[in-house]
C-alpha positions in Angstrom: 120.6 16.2 138.6 120.6 16.9 134.9 121.8 20.0 133.0 121.7 21.0 129.4 124.8 20.5 127.4 125.7 23.2 124.9 128.1 23.7 122.0 130.1 27.0 121.7 127.3 28.5 119.7 125.0 28.4 122.7 122.8 25.7 121.2 121.6 22.8 123.4 122.9 19.5 122.0 121.9 17.2 124.8 122.0 16.7 128.5 124.7 15.9 131.1 124.1 14.0 134.4 125.8 15.8 137.3 126.9 13.9 140.4 124.6 14.8 143.3 127.4 14.4 145.9 129.2 17.3 144.2 126.5 19.5 142.6 123.5 19.0 145.0 125.0 19.8 148.4 123.3 22.1 150.9 124.5 25.7 150.7 126.7 26.5 153.7 127.3 30.3 153.6 129.3 30.5 156.9 131.7 27.9 155.7 132.1 29.5 152.3 132.8 32.9 154.0 135.4 31.3 156.3 137.2 29.7 153.4 137.1 32.9 151.3 138.5 35.0 154.1 141.3 32.4 154.6 142.1 32.4 150.9 142.4 36.1 150.8 144.5 36.2 154.0 146.9 33.6 152.6 147.6 35.8 149.7 148.8 38.6 151.9 152.6 38.9 152.0 152.8 40.5 155.4 156.1 42.3 154.5 155.1 45.8 155.4 157.5 47.3 157.9 158.2 50.8 159.2 160.4 52.1 162.0 159.4 53.1 165.6 161.0 56.0 167.3 163.5 53.8 169.0 164.6 52.4 165.6 165.1 55.7 163.7 168.7 56.7 163.5 169.6 60.0 165.3 167.7 62.1 167.8 169.9 61.3 170.7 170.4 64.9 171.7 167.6 66.9 173.3 166.6 69.5 170.6 166.4 72.4 173.0 166.3 73.0 176.8 163.3 71.9 178.8 162.1 75.2 180.2 162.1 78.8 179.3 161.5 78.7 175.5 157.8 78.9 175.6 157.5 75.9 173.4 156.3 72.4 174.3 159.0 70.2 175.9 160.7 67.8 173.5 163.1 65.0 174.1 164.0 63.9 170.6 163.6 65.0 167.0 162.8 61.4 166.2 159.5 61.5 168.1 156.4 60.7 165.9 155.3 64.4 165.7 158.5 65.3 163.9 159.2 64.9 160.2 161.4 61.9 159.7 160.3 60.7 163.2 159.3 57.2 164.1 155.8 55.8 163.4 153.4 55.2 166.2 152.4 51.5 166.4 154.6 50.8 163.4 153.5 47.9 161.2 155.9 45.0 161.3 156.2 41.8 159.2 153.7 39.3 160.2 152.1 36.1 159.0 148.4 36.5 158.0 147.9 32.9 156.9 144.9 31.0 158.2 144.7 27.2 158.2 141.7 25.6 156.4 141.8 21.8 156.5 141.1 19.7 153.5 137.7 18.6 154.6 136.5 22.1 155.1 137.9 23.3 151.8 136.3 20.4 149.9 132.9 21.0 151.6 133.1 24.7 150.7 133.9 23.9 147.1 131.0 21.5 146.8 128.7 24.0 148.4 129.7 26.7 146.0 129.4 24.4 143.0 126.0 23.3 144.1 124.9 26.9 144.5 126.0 27.7 140.9 124.3 24.6 139.5 121.0 25.2 141.3 120.8 28.9 140.6 121.2 29.1 136.9 124.8 30.3 137.2 126.5 27.3 135.6 126.8 26.3 131.9 128.3 23.2 130.5 129.7 23.1 127.0 130.7 19.9 125.2 134.0 21.2 124.0 135.7 24.5 123.9 137.5 24.3 120.6 138.9 27.3 118.7 140.0 27.5 115.1 142.7 29.8 116.2 143.9 31.2 119.6 142.3 34.5 119.0 140.5 36.8 121.5 137.6 37.4 119.1 136.8 33.7 119.1 136.3 33.5 122.8 134.5 36.9 122.7 132.1 35.3 120.2 131.3 32.5 122.7 130.7 35.0 125.5 128.4 36.9 123.2 126.5 33.8 122.1 125.7 32.9 125.7 124.9 36.6 126.5 127.3 36.5 129.4 127.7 39.7 131.3 129.8 40.7 134.3 132.5 38.5 135.8 132.7 35.1 134.0 134.7 32.1 135.0 135.7 29.5 132.4 136.7 26.2 133.8 138.9 24.2 131.5 141.4 21.2 131.4 145.0 20.9 130.3 143.9 20.5 126.7 142.6 24.1 126.4 145.8 26.2 126.4 144.6 28.1 123.4 141.4 29.2 125.2 143.5 30.4 128.1 145.7 32.5 125.8 142.7 33.8 123.8 140.7 34.9 126.9 143.5 36.7 128.6 142.7 40.1 127.1 138.9 40.0 127.8 137.9 42.1 130.8 135.8 40.3 133.4 136.7 36.8 132.0 138.9 34.5 133.9 140.0 31.0 133.0 141.1 28.3 135.5 142.1 24.7 135.3 139.6 22.3 136.8 142.4 20.9 139.1 142.8 24.4 140.6 139.1 25.2 141.2 138.6 27.2 144.4 135.9 28.8 146.4 136.9 32.4 145.9 136.9 32.3 142.1 133.5 30.5 142.2 132.0 33.1 144.5 133.6 36.1 142.8 132.1 35.1 139.4 128.6 35.5 138.1 128.3 32.8 135.5 130.6 29.8 135.3 131.2 28.0 132.0 132.5 24.4 132.4 133.7 22.1 129.7 132.2 18.6 129.9 135.7 17.2 130.6 136.2 19.8 133.4 133.0 18.6 135.1 134.2 15.0 134.9 137.6 16.0 136.4 135.9 17.9 139.3 133.6 14.9 140.0 136.5 12.6 139.9 138.3 14.7 142.5 135.5 15.4 144.9 132.8 12.8 144.5 134.3 10.5 147.1 135.5 13.1 149.6 
């Protein structure tokens, strides 16, 4: 498939041929959902921990006698209903990670890229060059393309100035083409790719 190629002033300067094996894949929503859920689960630290009543220090003595007080019977001041008592079903450290094999991840990335390319949510610029690593310069590009909402800018190693300049713009995220992932694609509205980034992605996924 072909797509218009723009400069940073949002003017079409030509066309770019996209590899159909990467950008014209059938949309697989269940697979994308599974991979996104796994990505978010793998980010969880799972370090939350509180004490059960058996782990709280103290409370060995019965607070008052069993009968005759008119109050409910109690066996320990470390029971859950007491202040400083243990927690019922206390959360403990656990591993939330989910395994997604390489083939599934690759298929999901291709599916997400294809959805962007075929639903007018992908733009390709020839080069993303700045005269200076200033936020206003990236903001000018965003304004030129009339991008609103969450925007993902996909770059290569040569674009360190753009990464620095875009860091302070709300709803704009930059990512290296080598780190492209399903969650960032799905969570963004428009995606802006440099021509070199598209070539890197095609090189990485065309034969998988």
